[in-house]
N, C-alpha and C positions, 0 to 999 in steps of 0.2 A: 584109447584116448586120441591116437593119431592115425591118420591114413595117408598114403602117398600115391601120387600119380606122376608119371614121367612126362616131362615136356622138354625132351632132349635139347641140350645136354644137361639141363637142370631137373631137379625134383622139387615138388612142393609138398610140404607137410602141413596138415591141418592140426593145429594145436589149440584145443578149445575153440574160441571164436575167431582165431587168427590163422591166416595162411602164411607160412614161412617158406620162402624159396631157398633151396640149398643148391648152390652152384657147384660144379665139379664133384658130384656125389660119389663118383667112383675113384677119386684120388686116394691113394693109399696113404694113410696117416701113421699107421703103426706097423712097421715092416716085419716084426717078429712073427705075426700070424696073418698079416695082410688086411687088417681092418681099415675101412675107408672113412672118409668124412661122413657119409651117410650112416655108417655103423656107429660113429661117435654120437651123432644126433639121436639115433635110436637108443643108444645106451642112456643118454640123459633123459629121454622120455621114460625109460623103464624105471628110473629112480627119481622121477619128477618131484614127488612129495618130499623126498629126502633132500635133494639139492636146493629146492626152494626154501625149505625150513632152515638150511644152513646159511643161505644168502639173504634171507628176507629183510628188506629195507636197510641193508648195509651197503655203504660205498664199496665198490668191487673193482679191483684191478684185474685186467685180463692178460693172460699169457697166451699170445697168438703164435701159431705156426703156419704161415700161409701156404707152405708146400709140404706140410707134414712134419713130424717130429724130428726127422733127419735133417731138416733145413733150418733156416734162420728162425730165431725166437724173438718175438717183439713184445715188450712190456708196454701195455697201453692203459693209460688212466682215463683219457678223455674219450667220450663217446663221439664218433665221427659225425659230421654233418650228413643229413639225409637218412638218419635212422627213422624207422616208423614212429608215428606219434604215440603208439602204445608202449614204446620202450621207455621206461621210467629212469630218471636220473636224480642225483643228489649233488649239490655243490659242496666241495671240500676246499679248504684253504691250505696253502703252503707258505706260511709266513716267512720262512727262511729266504724264499725266492720272491716274495711279494707277488705270488701268483695264486690262481685257483683253477679248479677243473670240475667239470660235470661228469661224474663217474656213473657207470651202470648201477642201478638200484633195483634189484630183482624183487618182484612181487608175484610173478606168474611164470609158469613153465615156458611159455612162448618166448619170453625175453632170454631165457637160457639158450633156446634153440636159435634165436636170432644171433646170439653171440657165437654159437658154433658156426653159423653161416659166415660170420666174420673171421673164421679160422681159429676161434678160441678153443684151446684144449683145457687149460687150467683156470680156475676161478679162485682169486685171492681176495676175500672180503676183509674189511676193517673189523675191529672188535667193538665198534660202536654203530649206532643206527641213525637213520635219517632224522629222527626227532631231535637229536642233539649229537652231532658227530664228535663233539669234544668230550663226551662222557661215556666211557666204555661200559658195556653191560656184559662183557665176556672176558673172563680171565683165562689166559691160555698158558698151559704148562707144556713146553716143547722139550721133549727128551731127544737130544741131538747127539748121536754117537760120533766120537772122534774116529779117525781113520782105522785104528786098530781095535776098536770096540765092537764086540760081537752082539748079536741080537739077544742072546741069553742075558747079557748085562742090561740091555734095554728093558727086558721083561722084569728083571730083578728090581731095577730102580722104579719101574712103574708100580710094582707091588708096594714098595716103600712109600711112594707118593700116595697110593690108595690108602695105606694105613694112616698117614698123617691127615689126609682129607677126612677120613672117618672120625678121627679124634676131634677134628674141628667141627664136625657136623655138616660138612660140605659134600655135595654129590658131584663126583667127577664122571665125565662122559668120555671114555677113551676111544681112540681111533688110530689106525696106522697112519703114518705120514704119506704113504705111497712111495717112500724111499726106504731108508734104512732105520728110521726112528719111529717114535710114537708121539702123539699129542693127547693131552687130556684137557677138556674144556670144563669150565665152571661158570654158571650163570651168576652174575652179581647185579646189585642195584646200580643204576647209572648215577651214582652219587659222588664220584671222584673223577678227577682228570687222569690223563695218561700217566703222568709222572708218579702219582700216588698208587695207581694200580701196578705200575712197574715196581715200586718200592715193596708193595705187598707180595708180588710175585718173587722178588729177590729174597725176602724174608722166608717165604715158604721153601724156596730152592736151597737156602742155607740150612734149614732144618732137615731136609732130605739128605743133603750132603753130610751133615753131622751123623746121621744114622747109618750111612753107607759110604764112608770116606774112601774106601778102597775102590769104589765103582763110579762115584759121581763127583762132579766138580762144578763150582760156580766161578772159576777163575776167568777174569774179564778178557785178558789178552790171549788170543788163540795160540800164539807162539809159546806161551807159558803153560799150556794145558798138557797133561799126560795123554798121549795119543791112544792109550788103551781105555780111557775113561769116557763117561757120558757127560756131556755138558748140558746142564739144565738151563735152557736159554730163556731167561726172564725178559730178555730184550724184545721178544715177540709181542710184548705188551706196550712197547713204546709207540708213540704217535706215528701213523703211516707205515708201520711195519705189519706185514701181512704174511699169512701162511695159507697153504691150500685148504680149501673148505672140505668138510665131510662130503664124500661122494665125488669130489673133483678127481678127474683123471689127471695123471701126471704125464709130462712130455718126454716119455721114454719109449723105446721100440715095443716094449711089452704092454704098454697101456695100463700100467698099474693104477690102482685107485686108492685114495685116502679113505679107508673103510672103517666105519664105526664097528666097535666090538663090544661084546659083553665082557665083564671082568673075568668070568670063568673061561673065556676063550684065549686069554693072553698067552698061556703057557704052550698052547699048541699052534697058534696062528703064526704064519710067516707072511711078510709083506708081499711076496710073489704070489700068494694064494688069491689075491684080490685084484682082478683085472676087469676090463670092460667085457671080457668073455664070461667071467664067472659071477660078476656082481648082479646081473639082472635076475638070475634064478634065486640067489641069496636074498635079494630084496623082496622078491615075490613071496618067499617063504617067511621071512622074519619081519618085513616092513622096516620102518625107519627106527633103528636102535637109539637114535637121539631124540625121538619123539618124547616129549615130556621135559626137555631141558629147560624150557621157559618157566616151568612150574617149580623148579628146584633152585631157588635164589638164595645165595649165601652172601651175607654182609662181610666185608673184608676188615672190619675194625680190629679184630684180634690180630690179624696179620700185620696191620699197621703198628699195633703195639709191639709186636715182635721186631719190626723194623726199627722202632725207637730204641728198644732194648739193645739190639745189635749195634746201633750207632753209638749208644752210650758206652758199650763195652769195647769200642774202638774199631769196629768193622769199617773198612774203607767204603766210601760211596763211589761206585763206578760212574764214569762220565755218561751222559746221555748219548745214545747212538745217533748218528746223523740220520735225518729223515729224507 
């Protein structure tokens, strides 16, 4: 798909019809094994179909590391002036601040590699798309372990979440977070706003908590959570809250990846298994394990009924998180 030729000190990658210049290609980004900026670009080329599927037509915040992951981290929403004309964007509004931004809107692998040239390591897309950025089409179940929560607990809660999804008739698409947790994505019709999707996500989280109260919590305030439990973070469905995409590299020395999994892999998988060194061969063998997610759409009406029931029964409504 891509070829490179040196024009010292930069390298040019041919990605489809586009030529993408990579400056400082030998700069070490991941010190654990010594992978460079060019290695990062080649990693994203190796999983191109998967990362584009994860980002397609979504506003995307970029986590940039201009000197590698040991240096400063920059959260960038706005595409800088001077981007090539083939780099697509989408306008998103920030009503709290009466501002807007034109964020990256990936439709092609070359746009991912251009972002790498801009020192992007992590891609954090919205759960809505360009057609209507205010109507999410992705429900995100974020299994976020507290400091004393081990990965066996993450696995156990993931299985309970899978059980509840099956009972609902919903298809969940799991992945590692690239850190210590897991994510499960569910495709939904873009029929509701962020607040309603978050209400549905909270109702689901409460049901999982009821089934495994010794392991999971939905407690709003971090200071009030048991440090040995897993927080089911429904807030990742709030407006302008993002988490790392499937196939996104994470900004740590090992270059771990948020890796799609099969459900039958969860009991053996460890977050450290999936890195920019191991994922290319895995992707070549298995392809995109989230391929097909767009065809498995689940309406959240029943979850909204659960939310209504919980509120009637006296469940507190947590405040909206700040965006």
